[in-house]
N, C-alpha and C positions, 0 to 999 in steps of 0.2 A: 822343702828339705824332708825327705822320708828316710827315717831309720828302721828297717824291718825288723831288727831283732834286738830291741832295747833290753838291756840287762841291769838288774837291779842288786844282783849279787854276784859274787866271784869266789871260787875256792882259793885259799891260800897257795901260792906258786903257780897258779894258772895265769897265762897271759889274757890280756883283755883285748878282743878283737870285735871291731865294729865295721859294719858295711854302710855306706851313705849312699843315698841316691838323690840326684838333683834333677828334678824334672825340668824340661826345657833346655837341656844341654850343659855344657861345661860352665862352671862359674869362672868369673874373672879371677877371683882372689877366695880362697877358702882355708880355713884353719880349725883345728881341734884344739880347744883350750881346756886344760885340766889342772887341777890341784889337789894335794891331799887335805882332808878336811883339818881346820884349823889353821892352815896357812893362809897367808893373805893374798899373795900373787899367783896369778894363773901362769902355766907355762904354756907355750904354743908349739904345735907341732903341724907340719904340713900333712895334707892327706894324700895318699897314694892313688894315682889314677889307675883303675881297672879295665874300664870300657865305657865308651859313651858317657853318660852322667853318673857312672858308678865310681865310687871311691872307697878306699878302706884305711883304717888305722889300727895299729897294734901296739899294745903298751906291755913292755915286759915284765915278769914278776917282780925284779927288783925297783921297777918305777913304781908299782902300785902295791907296796908292802903294806898299806893300810887303806881304809876307807877313803874314797875320793869323790869329787863331783866334777863334771865335765859340761861343756856346751860346744855347739858349732856355729861357726860364724861365716857366711859366704856374701860376696858382693856379686851381683849378676851384671850383665853386660850393659844393664839399663842403669846401672849405680844404686839399685836399691839393695838394702841389706837383709838378708835371710837368716833367721836364728832357730836353731833346735836346742833345747825347747823354746817355745815362743816367748817364754817368760825370763830367757836368759839375758843378761848375765846376773839379775837380782836372784832368780829362783833357778837352779840348775837341775840336771840329771844327777842322782846320787848313786853310788854304787858301794855296797858293803862287801868287805873281804871277809869271807868266813874262814875262821881258824880250824 
């Protein structure tokens, strides 16, 4: 899994957009898992297929009204699980929303 534009901050009111590239083609199953900091359970969103192994995700400003963390999980055709970041879901990518 390659995420070319990893973001660690976001302006308040700005949507969060992310592009994800899967080398080796389309995964069998892929999801974007996110939660506001302090929450216990992750919410799952399906990725939007753009082209070949490229996918995208957009969280609207009302979805990210505060700091949040996320990870990406995919299952390849061989049944192997891929994660971004590799330490997920114990240590995830964090995004701070600037006021």
